[in-house]
C-alpha positions, -999 to +999 in steps of 0.1 A: -214-470+679-189-497+686-214-524+678-222-508+644-185-509+635-183-546+644-213-554+623-200-536+592-186-559+565-165-552+535-184-552+502-155-566+483-131-582+508-096-589+497-087-624+488-061-636+513-056-669+496-043-654+464-009-667+455+020-643+447+031-652+412+044-636+380+009-624+371+008-605+404+043-590+396+031-577+362-001-562+377+019-545+404+044-531+380+018-517+357-003-502+385+028-485+401+039-472+367+005-456+360+002-441+395+037-426+395+032-413+359+000-394+370+017-381+401+046-368+381+023-352+356+004-335+384+037-324+399+048-308+366+014-291+362+014-278+397+050-265+393+041-247+361+011-232+378+032-219+407+056-203+382+026-188+364+013-171+396+047-157+405+059-145+371+027-144+349+044-165+323+030-200+314+054-223+298+041-258+296+054-282+270+031-312+271+055-334+251+085-328+273+066-330+305+048-362+294+081-378+283+097-368+317+067-382+336+069-414+316+106-418+324+100-412+361+069-435+361+087-464+344+118-463+364+103-457+398+071-477+391+091-508+381+113-506+412+083-501+434+063-529+418+092-553+421+098-543+457+062-548+467+062-582+450+093-593+468+078-582+501+046-601+494+066-632+483+086-631+515+054-627+536+038-656+517+069-678+524+068-668+561+031-676+564+036-710+548+064-719+573+042-708+602+013-729+589+036-760+585+046-759+621 
C-alpha cells in the first residue's frame, strides 16, 4: 500500500515556477468573488428552506438575494483574493532570498 502511494503521480501537477504578478491577482480576485457569491446564494437558499420547513411559508426573492450575494461576494472575494496574493508574493520573495544565499 505504501509503495502504491509513492508511485502515484499527479495528472496535472501545479506549476511551482509560476511568478506572482498582476495577472495572478486578477485571477485570484475573480475566483474568490465567484466562490463566495455561490456560497452566499446557497446560504440564502438554505436559510429560506429552513424557514419553509418551520413555518410552511416560502418567501424567496431572487433579485434581492442575488444582489445581497453579489455584494457579499465582491466585498469578501476582493479582500480574500488580495490577501492570498499578498501571502503568495511574500512567500515568493522569501523563497528568492533563500535561493540567493
